[in-house]
C-alpha positions, 0 to 999 in steps of 0.5 A, a space after each residue: 641436426 643439420 649438417 653444414 657443407 664442407 668448407 671450400 678449399 682455401 685459395 692461396 693469397 695472390 700477390 697484389 699486382 704492381 701498378 703499371 708504371 706511367 712513362 714520364 715523357 709522352 708525346 708523338 711526332 704526328 706529321 709534316 705540312 709544307 715544311 713544318 713538322 708538328 706533334 706534341 710532348 709532355 712531362 708528367 713529372 713536371 706538368 707546367 714544364 715545356 719539353 725541349 725536343 731534338 729533331 733527328 734525320 736518320 737518327 742524327 739531331 739537326 734541330 731543336 724545338 720547344 713544345 709550347 704551342 696550344 693544341 686545343 684538340 688535345 686538351 682532354 688528353 693533356 688533362 688526363 695525363 697531367 691533371 685537371 686544369 692542365 693548359 693545352 700548350 704542349 704542341 710543337 711546330 718546327 720549321 724545317 726551312 731553318 735546317 740545312 738538311 731541309 734546304 738541301 731537299 732532305 729525304 730520310 726518316 725524321 724522328 723526335 726525342 727528348 733533348 739530352 736523352 735517348 727517349 724517343 717520341 712515338 711516330 716516325 716520318 719517312 720523307 720523300 719530297 715527291 710524296 704529298 704529306 699527310 694532312 694535319 689532324 687539325 686544319 688550323 687553330 685560332 687564338 684570342 685575348 678576349 677582344 676583337 682581333 683573332 689570329 691563327 693559321 689555317 692549312 689547305 687540305 691536300 686531298 682537295 687539291 687546294 692551293 695553300 694560303 688561299 683558304 677562307 676563314 669565317 667567324 660566326 656568332 650563332 648563325 650570323 656571319 660577323 667576319 671573314 678573311 683569307 689565310 694568307 700570312 706567314 704563321 708566327 714562328 715560320 722562318 724567313 727562309 721557308 718557301 712554303 705559302 703563308 697560312 696565317 691570318 688575322 680576323 677583325 671582329 666588328 666593334 659592335 661585339 665590344 659591348 661588355 657581353 660574352 659572345 661565343 664566336 665559332 671560327 671555321 675554314 672554308 669547308 665549315 670545319 672548326 679550327 682548333 680553339 673554336 668556339 672562343 669567347 669574346 667579352 670586352 668594352 670598347 672603352 676598356 675596363 674603366 667602363 665598369 667603374 662608377 663615379 665614386 670608384 676607388 682611384 686604385 682600382 682605376 690604376 689596376 685596370 690601366 696596368 692590366 690593359 697596358 700589359 695586355 693591349 688590345 686593338 681593332 682593325 683599321 677597317 673599323 676606323 669610322 666607328 672607332 673615330 665616332 666613338 672616341 673622337 666625339 667622346 673626347 671632344 665633348 669632354 674637352 675644355 675650351 681653349 680659354 681655360 687652357 690659357 689661364 683666361 686669355 683666349 687665343 684668337 684664331 685667323 683662318 685662311 681658305 685658299 685654292 679650289 673653286 667657289 664651291 670648294 671654298 664655300 665647303 671649307 668656309 662652312 666647316 670653319 663656321 661650324 667650329 665649337 671654338 670659332 675662328 675670329 677672322 676668316 679670309 677666303 676667296 682672295 689670292 693667298 698673299 692678300 689674305 695673309 697680309 690681312 691676317 697679319 694685320 689683324 689682332 689674331 694670335 694664331 693663324 691656320 690655313 685650310 685648303 679649299 674643299 677640305 674640312 675641319 672636324 667640329 672640335 678641330 680648333 678647340 683641340 688644336 689650341 691645346 698644343 699652345 699650352 706647352 711651354 715654348 710652343 710656337 707651331 702646332 700640327 695635327 693628324 689628318 685623314 683622306 677617304 677614311 684613311 687616317 694619317 696618324 703622325 709622329 711627334 716632330 720628326 725633321 727628316 720625315 717632314 722633309 720627305 713627306 710634308 707631314 706637319 702641313 695639315 692642320 698647322 697653326 702658327 703664332 702670328 707674332 712669329 709670322 710677322 717676324 718672318 714676313 718683312 713686308 708686302 714684297 716678302 709675303 709667301 704666295 702659298 700656304 705651303 711656302 708659309 708653312 715651310 718658312 715657319 718650320 725652317 725658322 723653328 728647326 733648331 729648337 723644333 723639339 720644344 717649339 713644334 708641338 703635335 696634337 695627336 688627333 685627326 682634325 683635318 680631312 682631305 676631300 681630294 688628293 693633292 694634284 701635280 701642281 700642288 705637289 710641285 709647289 710643296 716640293 719647291 717650298 721644302 727645297 727653299 727651306 732646306 737650302 737655308 738649313 743645309 746649303 749643300 743638300 738637294 731635295 729629290 723626288 722619290 719615285 714609288 715602285 710601279 707596283 706600289 700605289 701612290 700615297 693615299 692623299 697624293 702627298 709628295 715623297 722625297 729624299 734629301 741627298 747630302 753631299 759629304 764634306 771633306 771633313 766627313 770623308 776624312 773620318 776613319 770608320 771601323 766596322 765591328 763584327 763579333 763572331 764565333 765560328 760560322 765561317 759561312 756567315 763571316 765570309 759572306 759578310 766580309 766579302 760583301 763589305 769589300 765588294 760594296 764599300 769604298 771608304 778611304 780610311 776603313 778598318 774592319 775589326 772581327 771580334 772572335 768570341 772563341 772560334 774553335 773550328 780549324 777552317 775558321 781559325 785559318 780564315 781569321 789568320 788569312 784576314 790578319 794577313 790582308 790587314 783586317 784587325 782580329 780581336 780575340 775575346 774568348 768566353 761566354 757570349 756577351 754581345 754587349 761586352 764584345 762590342 764595348 771591347 772592340 769600340 775601345 780598341 777601334 782606330 776610326 772616329 766613327 764605328 759601325 756595329 755589324 752582325 756577322 750574318 749581315 751582307 751589304 747589298 749595294 754600293 754607297 750604303 756606308 756613304 748614306 749612313 755617314 751622310 745622315 750621321 753628319 747632320 746636326 744633332 744626329 747621334 746614331 744611324 740605322 739601316 734597312 735590313 732585309 731577310 733573304 726572302 726580300 721581306 723587311 727584317 728591320 725598319 727601325 725599332 718602335 717602343 711599346 710593341 708587346 709592352 716591350 720594343 719590336 722591329 717595324 716592317 716584318 710583314 712588308 716587302 722591301 718595295 712596299 710603301 708602308 704606312 704613309 711611306 714609313 718603309 721608304 722614307 728617312 725618319 727619326 726613331 727612338 731606336 735601331 738595331 745594332 745589327 747595323 748601327 753607326 755612331 761616333 766613337 766618342 759618343 759611344 764611349 761617353 755613354 759608357 757603351 752598351 750595358 753588358 751586365 743588364 743586357 748581355 744579348 738582347 735589348 742592349 741596342 735599344 737601351 743604348 739608343 734610348 740613353 743617346 736620345 736622353 742625352 739630346 741626340 737623334 736616332 735616324 733610320 734610312 731605307 737608302 742603306 740596305 743590307 741582308 740580315 739572316 736574323 740570329 743565324 749565328 747565335 741561334 734562337 732562344 730555344 733552351 731553358 738557359 737562354 729563355 731565363 736570360 731573355 726573361 731577365 733582360 725583358 724585365 730589366 728593360 721594362 724596369 729601366 724604360 717602362 714609362 717611355 715604352 708607352 710614349 714613343 714619339 715616333 709612334 702614335 697613341 691611337 695605334 695598336 701595341 698588341 704583340 701578335 699584330 704588327 706596328 701600324 696594323 690596328 687601332 688601339 682599343 681604347 686609345 692611349 692618352 692623346 695629349 699634345 707632345 713635343 719631339 723630345 723623348 719624354 716619359 708618360 705622365 704618372 696618370 698614364 702609368 
């Protein structure tokens, strides 16, 4: 019998090991680069949440930041902690230039913690302004919406002793270099007070990649190191998603594609204009109907005058006229202008156009321009132009901009019946095309919004810039027109700063100087300034007003929204003793309601809404704004606002940017010319900011003031201006009233969940109320970009929005557009 081995001694059961508890919040403060603290933070209990952090200097919280920046280099870490498919937007970049501690040259230990807790992130930074910062783990990042414009940032490597803001960024498809640029722009989110060199970039890929095929694009710095987010995939059609639809598609599908492209607009860099034009202008011209159909069978007969230039120039223009798809009935060339005009007026033609000797028309110019006369009441039509491959995408009828720039003169078509009425006889015939054009514009001025029509197509090409004699001729013609419209006004030349290039086509640039009548001087003006504490801002604001404002009946009204600091209370009491009105309005911050209460209590017939972080920069700023408001039909006037670093904070509001509304000019310095003078010339816009907004008190009250319920903080000024426009009044922006604006310095940024939810509600309500109008701003152009990460006038819409003829009134997009 086999004996079994003795049994093993029993092992006492082991208690199961408790699983290691995972920390809810994870993250690290990683480093600093040129005044930007960076790192990452996640909330494992709420993977979709964006963590709010407090930045601390020596243990004291001095700033807040949200961890919502894409960190492609940490994508694997985020997926491991948050689960498969977690997005990489949990990084943060904090601008120390926005904190008083950093502006004072802070040394000490920086740390980060979860807001409203004592949970600290890993990593501490001992800052010494004399010690070089450590390099970022990623030398930059690149982002794309799948189309042709890439944007991001690229940091110089300190160990290579590279100057910041000078690094090259290159894009490759396979081994082929397809685009390159320099990282020389301020990255998104960097504050205006930050002195660090800009490191942002925009990179325009070639139009050839918009072929509907996926392309893997590798983006590297000048040393060949891949940027975060690279490689990325580009896949789009130049003409948009409708390229995929066949002829028998469901109309609902087309509308869905249109809605998608409206919410995610895409663009091409301006350097690609030639290719863009060849694709879209030629395509649309081939589909255009002949003018005879547009007129119900009655074709418009066109007379064309070619004047100026030598015989070769006249021949070139004549050949261009002869090549029109819809030919001119009569061509007058080679004779003095008045003689040609007399012959044209005696002909049986219906419409007259003028062509400068040497310039040319696009082959479809007359056919497309004549479409403008299909609009009810149209008497005069003008189109866009180009010079040396640089397009001038013009606004709809814009009286002050016309006086400043002559923008409607090329190509201009006018009904002959109107010209016959304006030219009494042979002795009364204008001697130049400019004089004739301005005579027609002046005659239509009172009803220009309907009678003057813009066909938003580039149909006229300059082949030589205007010379000095031509500029003087145009200025004299505009001055004669102005004399009939505003006898007390003067048209003065506007000299561009020495460092600025002249206008692209040599166009004249001017300013209208209005003399204020006694009735305007006698008007009382109330300056409305909401505030809560921030004595430093309020004191500078009022001191600058008192230093630079000379107005007999001036009321300064401070609206105190519950200031609690003793120094502020003492200052407000001192203001009362100096005659400044102080209106007490404690409670939750509601910018619209504060202004409404103040305007209701104001004594002035004119009210100027001012932020407490605004400072007047020169004498005469208020005089200029009142002079503009005093012009017929003007209901509101805005000023040019500058950040403390001299960059433009507000050059007017343009509708549609990012499918909302946005400031124009944020990448321009004060002296920059802008697109065809848009940063230096007075113009009508659809809206201006209430940081400095002048209106008649009666108009403000008649409109019901700002909508304090729908827009308590943001977009209340945009909504007010649009309601003013809808009531038939114009909004004017003038660059000749300049003020400094430390944007949102008083109320701060949208950096808490409460503020962000309120902001999202205001965005939704603006789109709900004005959504159709956001696509059709008469001050902007349907061929220009609307993407949020690219500034206005910064690119070409891909594809362009509908380019139908338009008048100057604020009109919503048609059902087909929306």
